[in-house]
N, C-alpha and C positions, 0 to 999 in steps of 0.2 A: 617472511612476515613473522614479527615477533609474537611471542605469545600474548604479550601485554597488549597488543593492537585489537581493537574492535572493529568488525565490519558493521557499516552502516547500511541497514536495509529500509526500503521503503514499503509501506503497508498503505492500502486503499481501503477506507472505512466506507460501507455502503450502509445506509439506514433508509428502509421503507418501512414507514409506519413504526411498528415496535421491534421489527425484526432486523437485526445487526448482523451484516457479514464482513468478511475480512478478505483481501484480494492482494496479489503481490504485483499487479499492474492494473492499469485501465482497461488494457485489451482484455484481461482476464474477466473483467466484469461483464462483458459483452458476449462471453461464452456460456454464461449462466442466465443473463437477462437480456430482453429485447429493448430495442430503442423505444417501443411504446410503453413498456414497462417503467423505464426510466424518464421519459420525456426529454431525451437528448441522445444525438447520435455520437458515435465513437469520434468522428474527426472535431465535432463541436467541442466535446469535453478535452479532447487533446489541446485545442487551441484556447481553452478557457484559462490556462495558466493556474491549475489546481496548485495549492500549495498549503502548509498548515495554516497560514494566515488568511487564505483566501478559498474557503469551502465552496461547494456549488451545491445551490440549494434551490429547489422547485416545489411545486405542489405535489409532486409524486415520490421525490427521494431528496435526500442529503447525502453527497459525496466529500469525504474529507480525505486529504494525504497527511500521513504521518510517518515517523522513525520509529522503526522496531528496535527497543532496547535490548541488547544482548550482552550476557556476561562474557568478558574475555576468557578465552580458553586456551589450553594447549592440549587438548585431547588427541591422539593419535600422532603427536609430534614427538620425535625422539629427541631427547637431550643429548649434548656433545659430551663425552667423557674428557675431564680435564685432568 
C-alpha cells in the first residue's frame, strides 16, 4: 500500500436523546445497548440498509452510518533507499 492511499473506515453514530456514541459496526452497538433500549433488533437493523443517506430513526434513537475521514500517513513504513 502506498503512503498516499487512505483507508476508508465506517463509523456508526448512535444518538439516544442528547447522548451521542460512535461504534465501528452495527454488531458493536448491541454489545453496549439492548434491543429494548434501541427499539430494533440486530437482525432488523442489518436488513434495514443503513447508509449515509438512509439513517434509521424511531422514537427511541437515531442510527446513522458514515465514513471516518483519516489523514494519509506513512508512519511505520520504511522508505526505499535509491
